[in-house]
N, C-alpha and C positions, 0 to 999 in steps of 0.2 A: 270729139266734142259733139254733144247732141244738137239737133236742129232746134232753133228757137221757133216758137209758134208764130205764125203770120197774123197780121192784123185781122184777117177774115176769121181765122181760127178762134182768136180771142173773142171776136164779135159773136161767132156762133155759140160759143160756150156761155157767154153772158146772156144771149137771147134764150138759150135753152134753160138757164137757171130762172130767168124771169117768166118764161113760158110755163115751166113746171110749177112755179109759185102761183101763177094765174090759174092753172087747171086745178091746183089744190084748193084755192080759195073759191073757185066755182063749185067744187064738190062740197065745200062747207056750206056755201049758200044754198045748195040743193039738198042739204041735210043728209048727204051720203056719208060724209065724214063729220063727227061731232066737233062742234066749235071749241070744246074744252081742250082740244089737243093743240091749239094754236094761240097766238098772241100771249104767250107766257102762261096760258091756262087761266087768264084773269078776266075773260068776258064772263058776264053774269047772266046774259039772255040772248035769245036769237035776235031781239031788236037791236042789240049792239052789233051783231053780225051784219045786219042790214045797213048799218052805217060804215063799218069798217071794210067790208068786201068791195063795195064800189070805189072807195078811195084807193085800196090796194090795187085793184084792176086798172084804175086810171094811171097810177104811179108806174105800174109795170108796163103799160102801153107806152107811156112817155119814154121810159128807159129803153124798151125795145126799139122804138123809133130812133132814138138818138144814137144807140149803139149800132143800128143798121146803117145809118148815114155815115157815122164816123169811121166804120170799118169797111165802107165801100160796098156793102151788100145792097143798099138801097140808095138811089140817087135823088135827093131832095135838096132844094136850095136853102139849107139852113146854114147860117153863118157859123164859122169855126168857133168864134167866141161863145156863142150860145151852146154849141155842142160841148165844148170844154167845161163850161159853167155847169151844165147838167151833169156831166161826168164826174166833176168834183162833188157834187151833191150825192151822186151815186156812191162814191167812195165813202163818204161820211155816213150815208144811210146804211149801206151794207156793214160797215164797221160797227155802228151803234146796234144794228140788228144782231151782229155777232156777239156783242156783250150781253144784249137782252136774252139771246138764246142760251147763253151760258148760265144765266140766272133763272131760266124758265123752270116752272114746276113739273113740266112734262118731259119724259125721257126722249120722246121723238124730236122735240126742238133741240135738246142738248146734243143728241147723237147724229141726227140727220140734217137739221137746219143750220147748225153751227158751221160745219165744214162748207156748206154751200154758200152761206153769206160771207164767210172768210174768203173763199175763193172769189166771190163777186167783188169784194172790196179790192183784193190784190189785182184782179184782172182789170177792173175799171181804172185803177191807179195806173197800171201799165198802159192801158189804152190812151189815157189822157196825157201821160208824161213822156212816153217814148217818141222819139223822132222817127216816123214811119216812112219818110221819103227815101 
């Protein structure tokens, strides 16, 4: 029987997914990557990027913090109910992102982002529902 991933392994995978998304959004903000390859290919201007990227970065920072605390990577006094509430939000956000990526007009979102967001949803679900004690 294969070894099951530890809570820290799941945490590091989720942190990596959010970290990669953050780097990708920073590259869009810096105009290294065209904004047309993300958000379903539906952004119409760089001004929309200036609104979307800070929101995305803030959400990813919150997700990384919550996952770090929940998985024992970082020790902050955040109540378990708050951690679990944010993780449930993550499950839903990643699941909705997966559906959105499947309907995206860009191949990169369909082929690259879809598996990452699906994995994020499933791993966040496991992190919030499994008894790790």
